[in-house]
C-alpha positions, -999 to 999 in steps of 0.1 A, spaced: -172 -48 -74 -175 -36 -116 -146 -19 -126 -168 9 -140 -177 13 -97 -143 7 -87 -130 36 -109 -158 55 -96 -147 44 -60 -110 56 -68 -122 88 -75 -142 94 -46 -115 84 -26 -90 107 -41 -117 135 -31 -118 122 4 -81 124 9 -84 156 -7 -107 167 21 -89 153 47 -54 149 40 -40 139 77 -62 110 76 -43 79 78 -73 55 70 -83 75 38 -52 71 22 -53 34 30 -87 31 18 -73 43 -16 -48 25 -17 -70 -12 -14 -90 6 -44 -58 13 -69 -45 -26 -57 -80 -39 -65 -83 -23 -94 -44 -35 -107 -26 0 -102 4 -15 -78 22 17 -85 -4 38 -72 -16 10 -42 21 15 -30 23 50 -29 -10 51 -12 0 22 13 29 42 20 11 76 31 -9 62 58 23 43 73 38 81 77 9 93 96 4 63 118 36 44 117 12 16 136 -9 10 107 -7 -34 110 -30 -39 79 -14 -11 55 20 -24 66 11 -59 54 -8 -50 21 26 -28 14 53 -53 25 28 -78 0 30 -55 -32 66 -50 -29 73 -87 -27 50 -88 -59 69 -59 -71 101 -75 -67 90 -112 -80 77 -101 -111 110 -81 -116 93 -48 -123 123 -22 -121 108 12 -107 98 45 -130 119 78 -127 107 93 -92 93 58 -80 108 41 -48 122 10 -51 105 -26 -37 129 -20 -6 107 -18 28 106 15 44 119 20 77 84 21 95 72 -7 80 109 -22 88 99 -16 118 61 -30 120 74 -61 106 107 -68 130 81 -66 161 58 -92 145 77 -123 133 45 -142 124 39 -114 98 74 -118 81 62 -159 81 29 -150 64 41 -131 36 68 -156 26 42 -179 26 23 -157 3 44 -139 -20 
């Protein structure tokens, strides 16, 4: 998808999040759009929200863990007000029940 269309997709998804703030799926989609756009900080922020709404959201947990692993690998320090690369308790809980996921993440890092 071109950058222009990706930017438009992000704007539409932001409006969708405003219209449906309790839908974990719209946050997940917005996070994916940010990730595809290369905006890791906003992708992480928006992958954390669907996990708050639905702690069993396996896809968001995987994507969030990968993004945080990349962040740590790249040595990026969080800015003021940002969370560090530490995996949240809901992500940790999901990862602890799925050892295969941990292996996949380790191989992708």
